[in-house]
Each structure stands twice: as structure tokens, then as C-alpha cells.
C-alpha positions in Angstrom: -0.2 0.3 0.1 1.5 3.2 -1.2 1.3 6.1 1.6 -0.1 9.7 0.0 0.4 12.8 2.8 -2.4 15.5 0.8 -0.8 18.1 2.8 2.5 17.9 1.0 2.5 20.4 -2.5 -0.5 22.5 -2.6 -2.3 20.4 -0.2 -5.2 20.7 -3.4 -8.0 18.4 -4.1 -5.9 17.4 -7.0 -3.8 15.3 -4.8 -6.4 13.4 -4.0 -7.9 12.8 -7.7 -4.7 11.7 -9.4 -3.2 9.9 -6.1 -6.8 7.8 -6.9 -6.4 7.6 -10.6 -2.7 6.5 -10.5 -3.7 4.1 -7.4 -6.4 2.7 -10.3 -3.7 2.9 -12.8 -1.2 0.6 -11.1 -3.3 -2.0 -9.0 -1.3 -0.5 -6.2 -3.6 0.3 -3.2 -3.9 3.7 -1.5 -4.0 5.6 1.9 -4.2 9.2 1.3 -4.1 11.2 4.6 -4.5 14.8 5.1 -6.9 14.9 2.2 -7.4 18.9 1.4 -5.5 20.5 4.3 -4.6 23.3 3.4 -8.3 24.0 1.7 -10.5 26.4 3.5 -12.5 24.0 4.3 -10.5 20.7 5.1 -11.6 17.3 3.5 -13.6 16.0 0.9 -15.8 17.8 -0.1 -19.4 16.6 -2.7 -16.9 16.8 -5.9 -14.0 14.7 -4.5 -15.8 12.0 -3.1 -18.0 11.7 -6.4 -14.4 11.7 -8.5 -13.0 9.0 -6.1 -16.9 7.2 -5.8 -16.5 7.4 -10.0 -12.9 5.8 -9.9 -13.9 3.2 -7.5 -17.1 1.7 -10.1 -14.9 1.5 -13.0 -12.0 -0.2 -11.4 -14.1 -2.5 -8.8 -12.6 -0.7 -6.2 -13.1 -1.6 -2.6 -13.6 2.2 -0.4 -12.7 2.4 3.4 -13.5 5.9 5.4 -15.4 7.4 2.2 -17.2 10.2 3.9 -17.7 14.3 3.4 -15.6 15.9 5.5 -13.0 13.1 6.1 -9.7 13.6 6.0 -7.9 10.4 5.2 -9.8 7.4 3.5 -8.3 4.2 2.1 -8.5 2.8 -1.4 -8.1 -0.5 -3.0 -8.3 -1.3 -6.6 -9.4 -4.0 -8.3 -7.7 -6.4 -11.3 -9.7 -4.6 -14.6 -10.7 -1.1 -14.9 -14.5 -1.4 -16.8 -16.0 0.4 -20.1 -19.5 0.5 -20.3 -22.7 3.5 -19.7 -22.0 5.1 -16.1 -24.0 7.8 -14.8 -22.8 9.8 -11.8 -25.0 13.2 -10.2 -22.1 14.7 -7.6 -25.8 16.3 -5.8 -24.3 19.7 -5.8 -22.8 22.5 -7.9 -19.2 20.3 -8.4 -17.7 20.7 -11.2 -19.0 18.4 -13.6 -15.6 18.3 -15.4 -13.9 17.6 -12.7 -15.5 14.7 -12.2 -14.4 14.1 -16.1 -10.8 14.9 -16.0 -10.4 12.6 -13.4 -11.5 9.4 -14.1 -10.4 10.2 -17.8 -6.9 8.8 -17.3 -8.4 5.4 -15.9 -10.9 5.8 -18.7 -7.7 5.7 -21.3 -7.6 1.8 -20.8 -10.6 0.4 -19.9 -11.8 -2.9 -21.1 -14.1 -0.8 -23.5 -15.5 2.1 -24.8 -17.1 3.9 -22.3 -20.4 6.9 -22.1 -20.6 8.5 -19.2 -23.6 11.1 -18.5 -22.4 13.7 -15.2 -24.5 15.8 -13.7 -23.6 19.0 -11.4 -22.3 22.3 -11.9 -20.7 22.9 -15.5 -19.6 26.4 -15.4 -17.3 27.9 -12.7 -13.4 28.9 -11.1 -11.1 26.9 -10.4 -12.8 24.3 -12.7 -12.3 23.0 -16.1 -13.9 24.6 -18.9 -16.2 21.9 -20.5 -15.2 24.0 -24.3 -11.3 23.6 -22.9 -11.6 20.3 -22.8 -13.4 19.6 -26.3 -10.9 21.7 -28.2 -7.8 21.9 -26.1 -7.5 18.4 -24.3 -8.8 16.2 -26.3 -7.3 16.8 -30.0 -3.4 16.6 -27.7 -5.0 13.6 -26.4 -6.4 11.7 -29.8 -2.4 12.6 -30.7 -1.3 10.4 -27.8 -3.7 7.7 -28.6 -6.8 8.1 -26.9 -10.4 9.3 -28.7 -12.2 11.8 -25.8 -15.5 13.3 -26.7 -17.0 15.7 -24.7 -20.5 17.5 -25.1 -22.5 20.0 -22.9 -26.2 19.2 -22.4 -27.0 21.7 -20.0 -25.3 25.0 -18.4 -25.2 24.1 -14.7 -24.3 27.5 -12.6 -23.2 28.0 -8.8 -25.5 27.9 -6.8 -27.5 25.6 -7.8 -25.9 23.3 -10.3 -27.5 20.4 -12.4 -25.4 21.4 -15.7 -25.2 17.7 -17.2 -22.6 16.7 -19.3 -21.6 13.6 -21.3 -18.3 11.9 -22.3 -17.4 9.2 -24.8 -13.5 7.6 -24.5 -12.3 4.8 -26.8 -9.6 3.5 -24.7 -6.0 2.6 -25.6 -4.9 -1.4 -26.3 -1.3 0.1 -26.1 0.4 2.4 -23.9 -0.4 6.6 -24.1 2.0 8.0 -26.8 4.6 10.6 -25.3 4.4 14.5 -26.7 6.8 17.0 -27.9 5.5 20.3 -28.5 8.0 22.2 -28.4 8.2 25.2 -31.0 5.3 27.4 -30.8 4.7 28.5 -33.8 2.2 31.7 -34.6 -1.0 31.7 -33.3 -3.3 33.7 -36.3 -6.6 33.1 -35.7 -9.0 31.8 -32.7 -12.6 30.3 -32.1 -14.3 30.2 -29.3 -18.3 30.2 -27.4 -19.6 32.7 -25.1 -21.7 31.4 -23.6 -24.9 32.9 -21.3 -28.0 31.0 -19.6 -31.5 33.4 -19.6 -29.1 36.9 -19.3 -29.9 38.1 -23.6 -31.7 40.7 -22.3 -28.4 42.3 -21.0 -26.4 41.1 -24.1 -23.9 39.4 -22.3 -22.9 37.1 -24.4 -22.6 39.3 -26.7 -20.5 41.7 -24.9 -18.4 39.3 -23.7 -17.4 38.3 -27.5 -17.0 41.7 -28.4 -14.9 42.8 -26.5 -12.2 40.0 -26.5 -12.5 39.7 -29.7 -11.5 43.7 -29.8 -8.8 43.2 -27.7 -7.7 40.4 -29.4 -7.5 41.7 -32.2 -5.5 45.1 -31.4 -2.9 42.7 -30.7 -3.0 40.7 -34.3 -4.9 37.9 -33.7 -8.2 37.7 -35.3 -11.2 36.2 -33.4 -14.3 34.7 -34.5 -16.1 34.0 -31.1 -19.5 32.2 -31.4 -22.9 34.0 -29.4 -25.4 31.5 -27.4 -27.7 32.6 -25.6 -29.4 29.4 -23.6 -32.5 29.1 -21.6 -32.1 26.0 -20.5 -30.0 26.3 -17.6 -32.3 26.2 -14.2 -31.0 29.8 -13.4 -28.6 32.7 -14.7 -25.2 32.4 -15.9 -22.4 32.6 -18.8 -18.9 31.7 -19.6 -16.4 32.3 -21.8 -13.8 29.7 -23.8 -11.4 30.4 -26.4 -8.9 28.4 -28.2 -6.9 28.3 -31.3 -3.7 25.4 -32.7 -0.7 27.9 -34.0 1.8 27.2 -37.1 3.7 24.3 -35.1 0.2 22.4 -34.1 0.5 23.7 -30.7 -3.0 24.6 -28.6 -3.8 26.8 -26.7 -6.8 28.2 -25.2 -8.1 30.3 -22.2 -11.5 30.9 -20.3 -13.5 32.7 -17.2 -16.9 32.1 -16.1 -19.3 34.2 -15.0 -19.9 35.6 -11.0 -21.6 37.9 -9.3 -20.0 41.6 -9.2 -18.2 40.3 -12.6 -18.9 42.7 -15.6 -19.1 41.3 -19.4 -16.2 42.7 -20.8 -14.0 42.1 -17.4 -14.4 38.5 -18.2 -14.1 39.0 -22.2 -10.6 41.2 -21.1 -9.8 38.4 -18.9 -9.8 35.7 -21.1 -8.1 37.5 -23.7 -5.7 38.5 -21.9 -4.5 35.0 -20.5 -3.8 33.4 -24.0 -1.7 36.8 -24.9 0.1 36.7 -21.9 0.9 32.6 -22.3 1.1 32.7 -26.2 3.9 36.1 -25.3 6.0 33.4 -22.7 6.9 31.5 -25.7 4.9 28.8 -24.0 3.4 25.6 -26.2 0.2 24.7 -23.6 -2.1 27.1 -21.8 -1.7 27.6 -18.2 -4.4 24.9 -17.7 -2.4 22.3 -20.2 0.7 22.5 -18.1 -0.5 20.9 -15.0 -3.0 18.9 -16.9 -0.8 16.7 -19.6 0.9 15.9 -16.7 -0.5 13.0 -15.4 -1.5 11.2 -19.3 2.5 12.0 -19.9 3.3 10.5 -17.1 1.5 7.4 -18.1 2.8 7.8 -21.4 5.5 4.9 -22.6 8.8 7.4 -23.5 9.3 11.8 -22.1 7.2 14.2 -23.3 8.6 17.6 -23.2 6.7 20.7 -23.9 7.1 24.9 -22.4 5.1 26.1 -19.8 4.2 29.3 -20.1 5.1 29.3 -15.5 5.0 27.3 -12.7 2.2 26.6 -10.5 1.7 25.2 -7.3 -1.0 22.3 -9.7 1.6 21.9 -11.8 4.8 21.5 -8.6 2.0 19.0 -6.7 1.4 17.0 -10.3 4.7 16.5 -10.5 5.5 15.4 -6.9 2.4 12.7 -6.9 3.6 11.4 -10.5 7.1 10.9 -8.9 5.5 9.0 -5.8 4.1 6.7 -8.7 7.5 5.6 -10.7 7.9 8.6 -13.3 10.8 10.8 -13.4 10.4 15.0 -14.6 12.6 17.7 -14.5 11.6 21.5 -15.3 14.6 23.5 -16.9 13.5 27.4 -17.1 10.0 26.6 -18.8 11.2 22.9 -20.7 9.1 20.2 -18.9 9.7 16.8 -19.2 8.6 13.5 -18.5 9.7 10.6 -18.9 6.6 7.9 -18.1 6.0 4.9 -17.2 4.7 3.4 -20.3 1.9 1.5 -18.8 0.0 -0.5 -20.2 -3.3 -2.6 -19.2 
């Protein structure tokens, strides 16, 4: 049994989710203590518990101590990772996309294709945008050998949630391919979606999109952002996401959810600035992909290498955790290199 101290590094839910994924994939039993020790509300929240339980269902794991607020639990994975159809409901506005990201490494090595319907929050701070996952993460994973599709069925926002996403994954029959992204190239054009629910009268989608397009245009980047006015969500909310591919094949994106007191123009400026900042630093991945790709690179066969825009707590945490399960890494300046374990189930 491997023991992981959740108070190390960022002390966040990232360590919980990825430690469980590594455990399930490696077949090593896990005892995790001090879960989310450095967060304002330590211990497992509903979305973290739901992610662990979803992973347990996929790999037929036995668990001990899983409860809301618990700071220590045990995860004993079974011998296989199942494909098939699954339905998971977080029960709160906890992030549905974060649950999808938690199970995604397992589904890459499932014994059959997977279809999952996940209910929870869909657009919110501190969680992946479904459009970023769809247009940036999915194409990069396809280069590694995994086909993934993600679709928003219904938007969901804090505090009521009730959003729905669907995830489809076609698994590997061999180790993941490593990724080499060392030349940025030129980002010539950008696509995006300005999504707003029950806010058409305030022209929120139009204002977010126009502000972002104008800001990017001032830096020589043309942008075509789709305006979506939604009425299916349970209450009002908004989100903006953009993405683009450079001349060398690098994929980058940026996003921002709406929040009380956050103007449409502020969202548009933030998203444009984030994309321009990451690009100006010569990076070949954006600030979100910089840490999300680590786990997949750690599982791949061979050495993955890419240029990050800057170091973050999540990058440090994920590199530390990957090292606990046998992957080796180095960060020299902006170049991150990860030697994967070549997992094949």
C-alpha cells in the first residue's frame, strides 16, 4: 500500500483525484491522509467524494472512510477497469468537468469504450471549462492515442448546479504516445464560445465576445467567437472560452466563468489577456494544459516535453505525485520533461 500525504505541495483536491487515478491504474492500494489539508474547508467535499466513488466504480475498488469532510481514506483497486455506460450525479454544484477529468486517465485504459453522463456544475471558477476540454485537451490526447469527446447537454452554475455533460472515450490497447511540443509557432486565429443563460436582455454573450475579439485584434490575432443565448439552465450564468492552434500545431486556450460583480467586459478582457500572456511567454501549452497533461505524460511510454508559461502550485503538485508512482521529471526554465512509466493494461 502506498501512502500519500495530502498536505504536501498545494494540499488541494488535485492530489486526491490524481492519487486515486494512479492507484487504480497501477493496481497499488492507496491510503491518503490529510485530504485537502490546506483548503479553507479541509477534507473531502461532495465533488471530491463523487470523483473517488466514480473511479472506484470503474475499477471495482474497495474503499474505506469515504465521507463528506473525511481527511483520510483507503482505496483498494480491483483487477480491471470497466468500460460501458455510467451515470453520476454529484448532487451539488460541484464541478462535473472535474469529475470527468478525474476518471479520464482510467478510461484511457478501460476494457471497452465508455459513455458517462455526469450531473453537477458545468461553468465555474477553479474547474476546467468543457469547451477547453473539448477543443484543447481532446485533440492533444488524440495525438497520444486516445479518442475523447465531451458534450454539454445542459449548462449548470453555482449555486444550484444541475448541469449535465456527456463524456465518450475510446480506450488504448497500448501505452500512450509521448507528446513533444517544443516550438510555439504563430497563433494566427482563434475560435470561441460566449455562453450565457437567461441573460439575453443584458446582451452578456455579445459583450463578452465583442470585448475579447477586440482585445485580441489589437494584438494581431483575429477571433471568431460564437454567441450562445441559452434558456435551458436552471438559473442565470455565463462563461467565455477561446482556443486556437499555432502554425507548429500547438493548441492553446483560455476561459473564464461569470460571477456576481464580474462584468461581461471584465470576462472578455481576462480571457484575451490570459491567452496573450501565455503566448507571449513562448509557451507551447496554456496555463491549464501545463498541469493537466502531466498525469497523461507520466503514464506514456517515452519522454514528453513541452514549454510551460510559468510554474504553478498544480504543476508542482502533479509532478511530485507522478514521482510517487515512478515517473521521472525535470523542469529547466520553461521546458518540462516527463519520462513516463509506459503503462499498458
